[in-house]
N, C-alpha and C positions, 0 to 999 in steps of 0.2 A: 711270124706273120703278125701284123697288126690289124686287129678287128675294129671296124667301125661300129657306130651305134646301131642298135637293133632298129629295123624298120617298123614304123608305126602301123598296127593293124587297121583295117577298114573301120569306120566309125560305128558300123552296126555290130561289131564284135566286141567282146570284153564287157567290163562292168558298165561302161557308159551306154553300150547298145542295150544291155539288159534293163537299165534304169529307164531309158527313153521308151523302150517297148512297154514296160510296166505302166509308164505314164499315159501312153497312147491307149492301152487297154482300159486303164481306169477312166479316161475321158470318154472313150466310146461307150463303156458300160454305164457311166453316169448319164451320158446323153440318151442311151437307150431307156434307162429308167425314167428319165424325165419325159421322154416321148411317150412312154407307156402310162405314166401316172396321169390320171385325170386332173385337170386344173380346178381351181376353187369354183371357177364359172361353171363347170360341168356339173358341180354338185348343188348349185344354187336352184331353188325351187323355180325362180323366174329371173329374168334380167333385172338387175337393179335391186336385188334382195339378198345382199351378202349375209345377213343374219338369219336367213331361212335356207335350211340345207335338206336335201333328201337324205333319208336313212332307211336302212332295210332293203329288201328285195322282193320281187314278186308281189304276192298279195299283201305282204307286210310292208311294202314300201310306202313311206308317208313323209310329209313335210313338216320339220320341227324347227323351233328357233323363235325369233322375235320378229314382230310386224309393228311398225309405227306409221311412218308417213308414206310408204309405198304399199298399196293394197295387194293382197294375195288372198284368193278365195278359200283355199284348203279344201273346200267341197263346193260343188255348184250351188247348193242351197245357202252358202254363206257369202256369196258373191256381193249382194246388195249391202249387207250390214258391214262387211270388212271394208268396202269402198267408202262408206259413210264415216267410219271411224277414222280412216286414213285422211279423208278430206278434212275432218274437224282437227286432226292433229296438225295438218299443214296450215289451217286457218290460225290456230293458236300460235304456231311458230312465227307466221307472218305478223301477227300482232306485236310480237316482240322485235323481230328484225326489220320489219317495214311497216311501222305504225302509220295510220292515216295522218295527213297533215294537221298539225296542232295537237296531236295526241303523243303522250309518252309512251315508251315501250312498256308492254304488260309482261311481268315475269311469269314463268310457268314451271311446273314440276311434272314428274311422271308417276303414274299409278299403273301397275301391271295387273293383267288378268291372266293368271296361270291356270290352264285348263286344257283338256283334249280338245282339239279342233277337227278332228277326223273320227270315224266310227267304223266299227265292224258288227257282224252279227252276235259277237261275244262281248263287245265293250259295254261297260256299264252305262255310259251316257249316249243315248241316241242323238242323231244329228238335230232333230227337232228341238231337244232340250238345250243343246249347245248353242243353236240360233237364238232361242228366246233368251237364254242367259246373256248372250252378247247384246241383244236389244236392250235388256234391262241395264246392262253396264254402261252402254252408249247413252241412255236416257240420263243416268246419274251424271255422266261427263257433261252432256248438254246443259242440264240444270245448273251444274257448277259454273260453266262457262257462259251461261245466258246465251245459248245459241240462237241465231237469227230466226230459225224455224219455230222457236217457241212463241206462242201467241202473247203470253203475258210474262215477260221476263221478271217483272217485280214480284211475281207470285211463285217463283220457283221454290222457295222454301229453304234454300241454301244460303247460309249467312256468308258475308263477305263477297268480294269479287275477285280477289287475288290470293294466291297465285291461281292462274289458269291451269287446266289439267290436260295433259297428253295422256292417252290411253294406250299403253303397250300391250299387244296380244302375245302371250307367251305359250306356244303350242308345245306341249310336253308328250305328245303321242296318245293314241287311242286308249292305251292302257297305262298311261302315265309313266311309261318305261324310261323316257329320256329326260327325266326331271334333273339329273345331275348337270348335264350340259346346259340346260336352259337356266337353272338357278345360278350357275357360274357366270353366265352372260348377264343376268339380272344384277348380280352383285357388281359387276362392272359398271353399271349405270348410277351407282349411288353418289359418285363424285361429280364435280363439274357444275356449271352455272344452272343447270336444270336437272336436278338429281331425281332419282327414283326415290319415293318416300315410303311406299308400301306396296304389298302384293295382295290382291283380292282373288276370289274365285277358289283356287286350291283343289279343283276336281272333286272326287267323291271320297268316302271313307274307306280307304284301303291302305295297306302298309306303305305304299309309294308316297302317299300324302304325308304320313308321319315323318318319313325320311326327308321329304322336301322341306317341311315345316321346320324340322330340326336343323337342316343345313342353312336355311334362311335365318333362323335364330342365331346360329354361330356367326353369321355375317351381319348381325345386329338389325336385320330388316324385319319389321312387323308384318304379319300376314293375317288376312281375314277371311275365314271360310264362308262361302255363301250357302252351301247345302250340307256341310259336315254335321252329323249327328251322332256319330259313334262316340260313346262316353271314353273310350280309351285313346282317342286321337287328341293328344295334348302336348303342347310345347311351350317353352318359356314366353315366346313372343307370338304365339298363335291365338287368334280370337275367332269367335263364330257368331254369326247373326241368326242361326237356326236354333231351335230348342234341341235338347239332347234326347236320345232314345228313351232315357228314364223319364224325361218329361212327357213324351209321347205316351208312354205306358200309364203314367199317372193321369193324363187327361182322358184316356180311354177308360181307366177304372172309374172315374167319377161318372161317366156316361153309363157304363154297364152295371153300376151298383143298383140301378133301378129294376134290373131283371129279377123275376121270380126265382126261387131256388131251383125249380125243375128245369130252368133254362140256362143255368150256369155251368153245365158241364162242357168243359172246353178241351180242345185238342191242339197242342203245339206242333206246327209243321215248320221245320227250320232248314236252311240251307247249310250244309256241312262244310263248306269251303272255307279257306283262310281269308276271311273278308271281315274287316273291323265292323262295318255296319250290321251285317247279319248276326255276327257273333254277339255284339253288344245288345242288339234288339232281342235276341233270345234270352240273354241274362236279365234284361229288364222286365220281360214277361215272367220269368221265373220268380223274380223278386216281388213284383207287384201283383201277380195273379196266381200265386202259389195254391190258393184255395180253389180256384177255377180249374187249374190244369192238373194238379197233383202229379202222377207219374206218366200221364198220357202225353206221349210225344213221339214223333217220327221224323227221320231226316230225309232230305232229298239232295241231289247234286245240281246246283244252279247252272245257267248257261253262260254267265259272264266271267271274264277274266281271261289271261293268256292261255292257261293250261287247265281247262276244266277236266277234272278227274272223275271217272265213273261214267255212268249213263245220264246224260242231262235230261231235265224235264220229266223225271220219272216219279210220278205221283201215285202209282199203283198201290204201294204199301199204305200211303196216307189215305187213299179212298177206302181200302178195306178195313183199316183201323177205325176210321170215322163211322163207317157203316156199322161195325161190330158194337161200338160204344154208344151209338146214336147221339153223338156229340152234336151240339147245335151252334157252338162257337169254335171257330177255327182261328187260332192265333198264329199269324203268318209272319215269320222272320226270314224274308227273302227279298231279293231285288225285284223292282217293278216289272222287269222284262219277263219274269217267270209267272206273274200273277194270273195272267189270262189262261195259262195252261192249267193252273190250279182250278180255275173257274170251270174249265171244260171237263176236268176230271170229276169234280164234285157234281156237275149237272147230270152225271149218269148214276148217281147214288140210288135212284129209284129201282134199279136193276138188282140191288143188294138189300133191299127192304127198308131203306131210309127214306121216310116220307115226311119229315119235319122240315121247316125252313132252316136255312143255314145263314149265319152272318160270319163273314171273313173280317177279322180285325187286323189292321195293319197301321204302322206308323212310318210316314215317308213323305218326301215331296216329289210329287209326280206319278206315284204308283197308280192311282185312280185314272189318271189321264192315259197311262199306258194301257189300262184295262178297258178303255172305251170301245175297243174292237169287239168286245164280247157283251155289250150292253143288252142286245136282244136275248142272249143266253141267260144273262142274269135275271131279266124279268120273267122269262119263260120257265126258269128253274127254281124260282123262289129263293134266290141267293142275294144277300145284300153285302155290300163292303162298307165297313166303317173305318175311315182312315183319319188318324190324327196327323195333321198337317202343319206346315209352317205358314201356309196361306189359305185364303178362301176367296179367290178373286170374283167369282160369280156372285157370292154373297155381299162382298164389299162393294162391287159395282152398284148393287141395288141399295146400298147404304145400310145393310144389316151388319151391325156391330163392326163397322169399318174402322180401322185405326185412324187417328187424326192425321197422320202424314200420307194416307192413301189418296185422297182426292187430288192433292197437288201432283203426285206422281202420275196418277191416271190421267190427268189432264195433259201433262207433258208427253206421256206415252202416246196419247191420241194426236197430239200436235205433230209428232214425228211420224205420223202415218202408220203406226203399228196397230194391228187389230186387237180387240179384247180377246179373241180366241188364243193369242200368243201368251196370254197371262194364265191360262188354265193349268198348266203344269207347274207353275210356281217358281220356275227358274228365273224368269225375267225380274220378278219382284225381289228375290232374294239376292240375285247378282247385283242389282241396283242398290240394294241395302248394304252390301259389303263394300261397294265403291264408295257409296255415300258416307259411310262410317270413316273411311280413310280421308274423304274430302273435309268432313266435319272436323276431324282432329287437326289436319293440316291448316285449315283456316283459322282454328282457335289459337294455334301456336303463332301464326302470323299476326293475328290481332293483339296478341299479348306481348310479342317481342318486337314487333316492327320489322322482322327480317323477311325479305321478300321470298325467300325459298328455304324453308325449314329442312332439316336433315332427318334421317331415319330414327335417330335417337329421340329427337324432340317429338316426333310423331308417335313413336311407341309409348312414351311416357304420357302423352296427352290422351291416347285411347284408354289408359287405365284411369283417366279422370273424366271420361264421358258420363257423368251422372249429374243429378240434380240440375244446376243451371246448364250443364253441358249435354244433357240428354239428346240423343239423336232422334229427330222426328222422321223416322224411317216409314217406308210404305207399309211394312208388316208390323208396325208397332213402335211405341216410344221406347227405344233400346238404351240401355245404360250398362256401363262396364266399370269395374274397379280392379284393384290388384288382388282381390280375394275371390274373384268370380271364376277362377280357373279357365278364363277365356269365354265363358258362356254369358249370354246376354241376361240381364235382369228384365223383368216386366214383359217378356215376349208372350203375346197371346198364342194359344195353341187351339185353333178351331177344329172341329170334327166334321168331316165331309162325308155325307152318306150318298152311296150309288146303288141303285137308283134313288133319287132324291125322295126324302120323306116329306110329311106334312106336319103342320103344327108349329108352335113357338119355339125358336131356337134358344137354348139356354146360354147364359154368358160363358165365354170361353175360359179354360184354365190358363193361368199366367205362370211363367217361370218365376221361381223365387228370386 
């Protein structure tokens, strides 16, 4: 018998069917994943803000990334200032893309402010200090751009007129946790016709700041800390406009030298957490006040940070030890948010037999402002705070030992409808000075080279030459930098602020070497 060819099986059987079935399953699965995966738009903090994304969940959810021409408030208290910064950024762009008839396009560059823009009960920066810091940065931007709101543009004190400045707000999270993503995005702005030339702000003195500064340095981007004072925060391209903790201690030493011997018994109360600021403030006290402190010291656990360990705000041991030793000087190495609780604890010292006045000694920007809530308790308990600070706005407004650059800044700050009260914590002044330093270096490069938009390398080298004829007339002092200053400013005044305020003639401030 002759056999014909085998009949073909149905298409859904055999290897062809298996292959088609596998393909269908893959497509369906892929489609399901695509349907379940949130789109980029779902992650945006608001429509039109692709560079701002939600991260975290629940109470930890916050908006991080970059803001430039599209305003996003981050917090209701920041709505006004973020809108004003975005509006000025758009005005700067329009002067380049759509100049008025008969005018040439005005070149511009970008300066970023890297900072927390959200807060929590345990974050180091309260939203009030964040807001005043942004107001100061915006004032520096407006002075550089000769904003229409300024009453006397010719008196802004900022040399040159180009390039103009766009201010990029870089939100790194309330605990600066998301700095890697934000720094990576900033690095992407250093090329193009309107490059990023520097990063200001830099948050506070914690390990995340060190890491961010190191990564910016690897990307060749100079950074300028506004309120960084920890002596161990250092990086090749990191500069600071604040004094160091060592300078704070030396300024306090000069003030306390006048005390009689029987009032020099001090007690060191320090935060035990891994925080660069409190750790180096403690070391500065040990180095500068060894004869005042000797072995008298006690630790506590501060409230700031992502994971406070131990019982926070526990000053029970400090109170008992200060009562026992009858110490009249308390050297405080902690964050401003815990200072009020120390005052409350010490106000009860009469119950353990301590009836002498007490002076709390601290070095910080803004700690005294955070302690204003216990002003009545300070007065009623014979407790005084002596704070070595980067600023003294109340004295400077009255003309008492005000730096040469302060009046022009103060006039511009008022022109922009910000109140003097916003200057009290020092953050507006210091963030202004950080941005102004970047502007100053940028404008000098432009003046020397004729290039419309300098790059990060040019600006970095110029910051190291901001001395002598290039000294920065900042609001907090005539600041100068060189390649041997390890990033710290020369000639920065360190005023001592007393709360409650004292009487008598104020002595000249200490100046950083």
